[in-house]
LUMKOLKOL-257584 format. One line per 10 residues: number of its first residue (from 1); their letters; for each residue x, y, z of N, C-alpha, C. Coordinates in nm, 3 decimals. Layout:
NUM	A	X,Y,Z,X,Y,Z,X,Y,Z ~ ...
This chain:
1	MAGDSGTPLT	1.936,0.857,2.025,1.909,0.818,1.877,2.016,0.890,1.799 ~ 2.120,0.878,1.852,2.258,0.951,1.774,2.275,0.881,1.600 ~ 2.318,1.013,1.524,2.312,0.860,1.397,2.250,0.842,1.338 ~ 2.114,0.862,1.368,1.982,0.840,1.316,1.889,0.958,1.267 ~ 1.835,0.989,1.116,1.811,1.098,1.119,1.701,1.052,1.028 ~ 1.603,1.132,0.921,1.498,1.114,0.859,1.386,1.199,0.876 ~ 1.291,1.170,0.785,1.161,1.203,0.819,1.089,1.112,0.830 ~ 1.021,1.146,1.002,0.917,1.076,1.045,0.826,1.030,0.993 ~ 0.698,0.940,1.037,0.563,0.918,0.980,0.485,1.010,1.059 ~ 0.524,1.098,1.165,0.431,1.210,1.179,0.489,1.315,1.198
11	TWAQVTEGAF	0.424,1.440,1.294,0.526,1.559,1.282,0.454,1.569,1.463 ~ 0.544,1.675,1.540,0.530,1.700,1.656,0.381,1.755,1.671 ~ 0.366,1.859,1.596,0.223,1.927,1.589,0.102,1.803,1.603 ~ 0.089,1.693,1.531,0.003,1.624,1.514,-0.017,1.513,1.638 ~ 0.135,1.494,1.701,0.066,1.427,1.775,0.081,1.487,1.897 ~ 0.076,1.627,1.942,0.020,1.692,2.036,-0.087,1.770,2.040 ~ -0.148,1.771,1.921,-0.322,1.823,1.895,-0.423,1.761,1.966 ~ -0.383,1.658,2.027,-0.509,1.595,2.085,-0.441,1.535,2.243 ~ -0.496,1.380,2.233,-0.542,1.358,2.391,-0.321,1.340,2.442 ~ -0.283,1.354,2.349,-0.122,1.286,2.405,-0.042,1.450,2.439
21	ADLLRGVTSP	-0.105,1.572,2.420,-0.063,1.713,2.477,-0.040,1.719,2.576 ~ -0.074,1.675,2.679,-0.054,1.699,2.808,0.025,1.574,2.862 ~ 0.073,1.485,2.802,0.146,1.381,2.815,0.282,1.440,2.762 ~ 0.283,1.493,2.690,0.435,1.552,2.620,0.468,1.691,2.590 ~ 0.403,1.738,2.736,0.435,1.889,2.766,0.544,1.955,2.805 ~ 0.614,1.829,2.899,0.740,1.856,2.912,0.851,1.847,2.830 ~ 0.808,1.732,2.719,0.944,1.750,2.621,0.910,1.865,2.506 ~ 1.001,1.959,2.571,1.033,2.101,2.493,1.139,2.123,2.390 ~ 1.250,2.040,2.406,1.362,2.057,2.304,1.343,1.980,2.177 ~ 1.359,2.097,2.082,1.322,2.060,1.949,1.425,1.894,1.905
31	SAQADMLIEA	1.513,1.896,1.963,1.614,1.777,1.918,1.559,1.658,2.002 ~ 1.500,1.665,2.126,1.405,1.573,2.208,1.292,1.529,2.124 ~ 1.236,1.621,2.090,1.118,1.584,2.005,1.166,1.482,1.873 ~ 1.244,1.523,1.829,1.285,1.498,1.668,1.324,1.352,1.651 ~ 1.418,1.286,1.811,1.436,1.185,1.834,1.365,1.076,1.851 ~ 1.229,1.154,1.924,1.098,1.082,1.974,1.066,1.023,1.850 ~ 1.027,1.105,1.733,0.940,1.124,1.625,1.000,0.992,1.512 ~ 1.163,0.990,1.560,1.233,0.935,1.442,1.246,0.753,1.542 ~ 1.286,0.740,1.648,1.262,0.665,1.734,1.135,0.542,1.675 ~ 1.006,0.627,1.718,0.888,0.587,1.682,0.875,0.522,1.561
41	TRMCESVADR	0.903,0.617,1.462,0.878,0.603,1.326,0.975,0.426,1.285 ~ 1.107,0.421,1.355,1.162,0.306,1.332,1.087,0.173,1.403 ~ 1.036,0.222,1.478,0.962,0.099,1.550,0.823,0.066,1.514 ~ 0.772,0.150,1.447,0.639,0.119,1.322,0.735,0.029,1.228 ~ 0.848,0.046,1.158,0.947,0.035,1.030,0.972,-0.109,1.100 ~ 1.044,-0.113,1.238,1.055,-0.316,1.322,0.950,-0.386,1.310 ~ 0.829,-0.333,1.353,0.729,-0.396,1.356,0.679,-0.443,1.173 ~ 0.651,-0.355,1.098,0.632,-0.419,0.989,0.750,-0.522,0.913 ~ 0.814,-0.447,0.951,1.008,-0.520,0.891,0.960,-0.467,0.761 ~ 0.983,-0.318,0.724,0.996,-0.265,0.644,1.015,-0.127,0.639
51	RLAPFTNLVE	1.073,-0.058,0.512,1.066,0.102,0.518,0.966,0.143,0.504 ~ 0.904,0.242,0.598,0.771,0.311,0.530,0.805,0.483,0.546 ~ 0.860,0.493,0.615,0.915,0.688,0.612,0.957,0.708,0.483 ~ 1.005,0.855,0.430,1.028,0.853,0.290,1.182,0.842,0.331 ~ 1.267,0.793,0.232,1.391,0.795,0.256,1.475,0.831,0.142 ~ 1.621,0.834,0.160,1.683,0.879,0.027,1.825,0.793,0.035 ~ 1.852,0.791,-0.092,1.963,0.685,-0.146,1.977,0.553,-0.050 ~ 1.865,0.506,-0.028,1.950,0.334,0.092,2.013,0.320,-0.030 ~ 2.084,0.190,0.027,2.170,0.101,-0.096,2.125,-0.039,-0.024 ~ 2.135,-0.137,-0.105,2.085,-0.293,-0.106,2.170,-0.347,-0.199
61	SQRAEALDVE	2.187,-0.449,-0.162,2.253,-0.538,-0.266,2.205,-0.669,-0.265 ~ 2.176,-0.765,-0.371,2.120,-0.919,-0.382,2.180,-0.969,-0.479 ~ 2.178,-1.122,-0.478,2.226,-1.198,-0.582,2.122,-1.207,-0.654 ~ 2.181,-1.184,-0.849,2.090,-1.226,-0.924,2.035,-1.371,-0.921 ~ 1.921,-1.411,-0.952,1.880,-1.532,-0.963,1.741,-1.521,-1.038 ~ 1.695,-1.635,-1.056,1.567,-1.666,-1.156,1.543,-1.607,-1.298 ~ 1.470,-1.697,-1.350,1.489,-1.594,-1.498,1.324,-1.605,-1.528 ~ 1.244,-1.522,-1.601,1.108,-1.576,-1.662,1.115,-1.648,-1.785 ~ 1.023,-1.703,-1.804,1.030,-1.785,-1.930,0.962,-1.730,-2.003 ~ 0.932,-1.620,-2.031,0.898,-1.473,-2.135,1.028,-1.471,-2.190
71	DALDAYIPLD	1.137,-1.442,-2.110,1.249,-1.336,-2.125,1.361,-1.445,-2.162 ~ 1.338,-1.573,-2.183,1.447,-1.655,-2.172,1.521,-1.664,-2.273 ~ 1.464,-1.633,-2.395,1.577,-1.597,-2.545,1.641,-1.496,-2.531 ~ 1.576,-1.419,-2.456,1.688,-1.269,-2.508,1.837,-1.234,-2.473 ~ 1.858,-1.424,-2.413,2.009,-1.441,-2.386,2.070,-1.422,-2.513 ~ 2.012,-1.476,-2.631,2.098,-1.506,-2.736,2.117,-1.362,-2.821 ~ 2.027,-1.237,-2.808,2.058,-1.159,-2.898,2.166,-1.072,-2.903 ~ 2.210,-0.990,-3.028,2.340,-0.994,-3.032,2.370,-0.842,-2.868 ~ 2.534,-0.870,-2.869,2.544,-0.783,-2.793,2.687,-0.672,-2.803 ~ 2.701,-0.635,-2.718,2.786,-0.516,-2.728,2.967,-0.619,-2.734
81	PTSQLGFSRA	3.039,-0.585,-2.762,3.162,-0.639,-2.759,3.228,-0.657,-2.577 ~ 3.199,-0.608,-2.471,3.235,-0.635,-2.379,3.149,-0.714,-2.306 ~ 3.020,-0.714,-2.317,2.951,-0.810,-2.322,2.923,-0.960,-2.360 ~ 3.001,-0.964,-2.508,2.994,-1.092,-2.591,3.123,-1.155,-2.532 ~ 3.182,-1.071,-2.507,3.356,-1.168,-2.449,3.264,-1.233,-2.257 ~ 3.210,-1.133,-2.221,3.159,-1.192,-2.092,3.081,-1.317,-2.115 ~ 2.998,-1.311,-2.208,2.888,-1.380,-2.239,2.977,-1.525,-2.277 ~ 3.059,-1.537,-2.358,3.123,-1.617,-2.430,3.227,-1.657,-2.284 ~ 3.249,-1.591,-2.196,3.301,-1.659,-2.060,3.257,-1.752,-1.982 ~ 3.104,-1.684,-1.982,3.010,-1.735,-1.898,2.967,-1.843,-1.971
91	QSLGSTMLVR	2.967,-1.896,-2.107,2.895,-2.018,-2.168,2.998,-2.155,-2.118 ~ 3.143,-2.087,-2.128,3.267,-2.204,-2.049,3.260,-2.217,-1.965 ~ 3.196,-2.112,-1.832,3.157,-2.151,-1.703,3.058,-2.226,-1.695 ~ 2.949,-2.273,-1.776,2.862,-2.351,-1.754,2.726,-2.231,-1.759 ~ 2.725,-2.078,-1.816,2.601,-2.042,-1.745,2.562,-1.955,-1.897 ~ 2.427,-1.990,-1.907,2.409,-1.972,-2.053,2.273,-1.861,-2.054 ~ 2.236,-1.832,-1.908,2.109,-1.749,-1.936,2.154,-1.633,-1.827 ~ 2.085,-1.520,-1.908,2.111,-1.406,-1.817,1.960,-1.366,-1.738 ~ 2.003,-1.268,-1.605,1.850,-1.240,-1.506,1.839,-1.116,-1.595 ~ 1.681,-1.066,-1.592,1.615,-0.960,-1.653,1.544,-0.895,-1.529
101	HYWVRAFPPR	1.535,-0.995,-1.480,1.405,-0.909,-1.350,1.504,-0.948,-1.188 ~ 1.466,-0.840,-1.153,1.475,-0.838,-0.991,1.387,-0.765,-0.883 ~ 1.389,-0.725,-0.775,1.306,-0.675,-0.678,1.364,-0.582,-0.589 ~ 1.326,-0.468,-0.577,1.388,-0.421,-0.431,1.299,-0.463,-0.333 ~ 1.353,-0.414,-0.232,1.255,-0.487,-0.090,1.196,-0.378,-0.049 ~ 1.250,-0.264,-0.072,1.118,-0.141,-0.051,1.025,-0.067,-0.101 ~ 0.874,-0.128,-0.095,0.783,-0.070,-0.191,0.663,-0.071,-0.086 ~ 0.549,0.008,-0.183,0.449,0.009,-0.067,0.343,-0.127,-0.040 ~ 0.304,-0.115,0.076,0.255,-0.285,0.096,0.118,-0.281,0.052 ~ 0.074,-0.150,0.073,-0.089,-0.085,0.042,-0.089,0.069,-0.017
111	MPEYWTGSLT	-0.179,0.094,-0.085,-0.177,0.253,-0.067,-0.062,0.296,-0.154 ~ -0.033,0.292,-0.309,0.093,0.287,-0.376,0.054,0.429,-0.424 ~ -0.085,0.482,-0.420,-0.050,0.595,-0.479,-0.034,0.705,-0.391 ~ 0.002,0.711,-0.277,0.099,0.762,-0.193,0.228,0.744,-0.183 ~ 0.294,0.656,-0.248,0.387,0.617,-0.242,0.502,0.672,-0.363 ~ 0.621,0.738,-0.338,0.698,0.770,-0.462,0.873,0.716,-0.409 ~ 0.902,0.663,-0.552,1.011,0.610,-0.554,1.096,0.630,-0.684 ~ 1.202,0.631,-0.680,1.292,0.632,-0.784,1.474,0.597,-0.768 ~ 1.473,0.554,-0.854,1.613,0.484,-0.876,1.729,0.569,-0.885 ~ 1.810,0.555,-0.808,1.997,0.640,-0.837,2.075,0.588,-0.916
121	QVQLLRSFSG	2.092,0.447,-0.853,2.215,0.381,-0.956,2.231,0.276,-0.912 ~ 2.242,0.180,-1.044,2.264,0.044,-1.007,2.392,-0.011,-1.067 ~ 2.458,-0.101,-1.000,2.580,-0.148,-1.006,2.586,-0.307,-1.031 ~ 2.627,-0.351,-1.125,2.650,-0.503,-1.182,2.768,-0.526,-1.079 ~ 2.792,-0.636,-0.989,2.942,-0.663,-0.983,2.933,-0.834,-1.001 ~ 3.038,-0.905,-1.125,3.021,-0.986,-1.193,3.182,-1.051,-1.113 ~ 3.160,-1.170,-1.105,3.290,-1.248,-1.117,3.393,-1.270,-1.222 ~ 3.318,-1.194,-1.334,3.399,-1.216,-1.479,3.340,-1.098,-1.511 ~ 3.486,-1.042,-1.604,3.409,-0.909,-1.690,3.408,-0.785,-1.627 ~ 3.406,-0.806,-1.475,3.404,-0.649,-1.382,3.290,-0.587,-1.346
131	LQTVSPSTLQ	3.293,-0.466,-1.298,3.197,-0.355,-1.267,3.101,-0.318,-1.374 ~ 3.002,-0.313,-1.340,2.924,-0.226,-1.493,2.831,-0.135,-1.380 ~ 2.829,-0.010,-1.407,2.753,0.051,-1.399,2.605,0.127,-1.443 ~ 2.482,0.059,-1.455,2.397,0.040,-1.560,2.305,0.214,-1.492 ~ 2.293,0.248,-1.619,2.199,0.369,-1.559,2.026,0.343,-1.518 ~ 2.004,0.381,-1.427,1.851,0.411,-1.451,1.718,0.433,-1.551 ~ 1.774,0.530,-1.645,1.699,0.551,-1.789,1.687,0.428,-1.846 ~ 1.781,0.380,-1.849,1.774,0.217,-1.969,1.676,0.097,-1.874 ~ 1.641,0.133,-1.722,1.575,0.003,-1.645,1.430,0.085,-1.685 ~ 1.330,-0.042,-1.599,1.209,-0.018,-1.615,1.182,-0.030,-1.494
141	YEPDTGHVRF	1.117,0.061,-1.364,1.143,0.041,-1.223,0.972,0.038,-1.228 ~ 0.944,-0.038,-1.133,0.791,-0.021,-1.100,0.799,-0.010,-0.956 ~ 0.776,0.108,-0.911,0.782,0.172,-0.728,0.671,0.104,-0.654 ~ 0.551,0.051,-0.719,0.433,0.030,-0.656,0.467,-0.161,-0.624 ~ 0.559,-0.171,-0.686,0.601,-0.331,-0.675,0.723,-0.382,-0.650 ~ 0.811,-0.299,-0.658,0.954,-0.292,-0.645,1.048,-0.350,-0.754 ~ 0.974,-0.413,-0.876,0.989,-0.442,-0.991,1.134,-0.380,-1.054 ~ 1.209,-0.430,-1.096,1.289,-0.383,-1.181,1.326,-0.484,-1.317 ~ 1.283,-0.397,-1.428,1.362,-0.512,-1.557,1.458,-0.439,-1.623 ~ 1.551,-0.536,-1.653,1.681,-0.490,-1.728,1.636,-0.465,-1.850
151	QLGTFVPAGT	1.753,-0.347,-1.901,1.692,-0.402,-2.094,1.778,-0.507,-2.176 ~ 1.726,-0.513,-2.263,1.771,-0.649,-2.345,1.947,-0.613,-2.403 ~ 2.007,-0.727,-2.382,2.114,-0.707,-2.382,2.229,-0.645,-2.309 ~ 2.160,-0.592,-2.136,2.242,-0.618,-2.006,2.289,-0.741,-2.015 ~ 2.434,-0.752,-1.968,2.459,-0.867,-1.923,2.468,-0.891,-1.771 ~ 2.396,-0.958,-1.727,2.370,-1.025,-1.601,2.361,-1.144,-1.549 ~ 2.463,-1.227,-1.570,2.472,-1.374,-1.536,2.401,-1.425,-1.414 ~ 2.288,-1.474,-1.383,2.298,-1.552,-1.281,2.439,-1.581,-1.182 ~ 2.414,-1.496,-1.027,2.483,-1.527,-0.935,2.558,-1.375,-0.953 ~ 2.547,-1.254,-1.020,2.586,-1.125,-1.001,2.495,-1.057,-0.915
161	TIVTTYSGGY	2.622,-1.023,-0.854,2.566,-0.890,-0.737,2.511,-0.764,-0.816 ~ 2.403,-0.746,-0.782,2.314,-0.626,-0.784,2.298,-0.507,-0.673 ~ 2.371,-0.411,-0.696,2.369,-0.330,-0.577,2.274,-0.214,-0.603 ~ 2.176,-0.184,-0.549,2.076,-0.070,-0.597,2.082,0.051,-0.487 ~ 2.067,0.152,-0.572,2.103,0.279,-0.445,1.977,0.347,-0.525 ~ 1.848,0.365,-0.435,1.742,0.441,-0.465,1.643,0.466,-0.316 ~ 1.548,0.585,-0.388,1.496,0.666,-0.289,1.334,0.614,-0.297 ~ 1.258,0.642,-0.184,1.135,0.614,-0.187,1.055,0.646,-0.052 ~ 0.947,0.577,-0.013,0.827,0.618,0.087,0.703,0.658,0.071 ~ 0.674,0.667,0.196,0.526,0.769,0.139,0.542,0.890,0.142
171	STVPADLARA	0.552,0.955,0.056,0.551,1.122,0.052,0.426,1.189,0.108 ~ 0.295,1.116,0.109,0.207,1.133,0.171,0.127,1.004,0.239 ~ 0.161,1.048,0.398,0.172,0.966,0.491,0.017,0.900,0.514 ~ 0.007,0.779,0.528,-0.149,0.721,0.499,-0.197,0.745,0.665 ~ -0.336,0.782,0.697,-0.373,0.824,0.803,-0.317,0.696,0.904 ~ -0.368,0.602,0.910,-0.347,0.510,0.996,-0.189,0.514,1.053 ~ -0.142,0.506,0.979,0.025,0.513,0.977,0.106,0.616,1.065 ~ -0.001,0.733,1.056,0.030,0.823,1.147,-0.009,0.812,1.256 ~ -0.138,0.734,1.293,-0.193,0.736,1.409,-0.076,0.657,1.474 ~ -0.020,0.528,1.426,0.030,0.422,1.500,0.165,0.492,1.560
181	CKYMVASIAI	0.212,0.584,1.466,0.364,0.645,1.486,0.332,0.721,1.620 ~ 0.179,0.792,1.635,0.143,0.887,1.759,0.149,0.759,1.888 ~ 0.073,0.673,1.859,0.065,0.546,1.985,0.247,0.525,1.995 ~ 0.328,0.463,1.916,0.462,0.465,1.973,0.539,0.589,2.020 ~ 0.491,0.709,2.009,0.575,0.823,2.066,0.539,0.796,2.203 ~ 0.368,0.814,2.241,0.339,0.805,2.369,0.388,0.722,2.422 ~ 0.403,0.602,2.366,0.477,0.477,2.482,0.615,0.470,2.501 ~ 0.712,0.570,2.409,0.787,0.590,2.447,0.810,0.715,2.547 ~ 0.737,0.827,2.585,0.707,0.898,2.635,0.688,0.841,2.800 ~ 0.574,0.747,2.817,0.551,0.694,2.913,0.670,0.618,2.977
191	SELDPLRTHG	0.680,0.536,2.901,0.873,0.423,2.953,0.946,0.578,3.018 ~ 0.992,0.635,2.987,1.053,0.758,3.032,1.025,0.834,3.113 ~ 0.880,0.856,3.170,0.808,0.936,3.278,0.785,0.833,3.381 ~ 0.751,0.704,3.342,0.713,0.613,3.484,0.758,0.519,3.410 ~ 0.916,0.458,3.422,0.941,0.316,3.372,0.930,0.244,3.493 ~ 0.861,0.291,3.599,0.834,0.171,3.701,0.678,0.125,3.673 ~ 0.639,0.225,3.577,0.447,0.189,3.559,0.366,0.254,3.710 ~ 0.405,0.307,3.783,0.331,0.321,3.946,0.228,0.403,3.923 ~ 0.131,0.455,3.771,0.042,0.507,3.784,-0.074,0.441,3.696 ~ -0.018,0.358,3.677,-0.110,0.230,3.605,-0.081,0.245,3.458
201	HDPLELEDMA	-0.008,0.347,3.358,-0.004,0.357,3.254,0.104,0.212,3.183 ~ 0.040,0.199,3.090,0.135,0.083,3.006,0.188,0.112,2.867 ~ 0.273,0.106,2.882,0.328,0.169,2.725,0.335,0.032,2.610 ~ 0.347,-0.057,2.668,0.321,-0.164,2.601,0.226,-0.217,2.532 ~ 0.102,-0.135,2.611,-0.085,-0.154,2.569,-0.079,-0.049,2.434 ~ 0.010,0.060,2.394,-0.021,0.169,2.325,0.108,0.094,2.235 ~ 0.184,0.014,2.238,0.288,-0.077,2.080,0.188,-0.166,2.068 ~ 0.075,-0.222,2.153,-0.021,-0.309,2.064,-0.097,-0.275,1.994 ~ -0.179,-0.134,2.042,-0.234,-0.082,1.934,-0.176,-0.030,1.808 ~ -0.064,0.012,1.828,0.013,0.025,1.680,0.016,-0.075,1.624
211	GDILDAYMRG	0.076,-0.170,1.690,0.100,-0.325,1.587,-0.028,-0.362,1.513 ~ -0.160,-0.313,1.576,-0.297,-0.379,1.520,-0.307,-0.312,1.417 ~ -0.271,-0.152,1.403,-0.264,-0.099,1.267,-0.162,-0.135,1.157 ~ -0.079,-0.195,1.229,0.047,-0.204,1.170,0.032,-0.336,1.078 ~ -0.050,-0.432,1.139,-0.067,-0.555,1.057,-0.092,-0.573,0.907 ~ -0.151,-0.460,0.859,-0.202,-0.443,0.719,-0.032,-0.412,0.626 ~ 0.056,-0.363,0.715,0.131,-0.307,0.632,0.259,-0.409,0.620 ~ 0.287,-0.558,0.752,0.371,-0.623,0.740,0.389,-0.679,0.599 ~ 0.530,-0.695,0.627,0.595,-0.801,0.517,0.545,-0.940,0.538 ~ 0.511,-0.973,0.422,0.517,-1.133,0.423,0.320,-1.141,0.468
């Protein structure tokens, strides 16, 4: 697990307080325990195809496109001098509409009351008029849906690359997610202790049990 760190979906104390205590009794190294917890967490996130555990300063980029009809006219309000020049240039290139909305990829699929999210930085990379850093205080960010709305007057022509740095995740982990992570930890332990499955223990069954829980969290 070199290079991977973070906050897991469960703790070692939670994993070993029940039926898996005997299975994991030989894992006494704190670093080995931490590695197994993070690996199990990443397995859960891979199944769900989304971030679930708390994360800090995740950087993601996307191309600005689409435009809400209700905001279509705000492209024509007065802009600051830099934006006016850029907008004039955009018109010369045939781009006259500005993007007002986008969505970050990490948001709670359910139980949004347990999710905490915040924007750290938003940068706009345009093919003309250069790079602009947008203060998060000027943005409307909705952590429960991942929706971000730009302030009127922000110059975001279609095709702009939006680079977002933000934090989020379940600050309080739903009990079913914690259990799914426990199953993944047990699956990892069985695979290490009995890779040939000579004692009748099948780690895939535990992964399937975790997958049944994670169905409710899957993207799409």
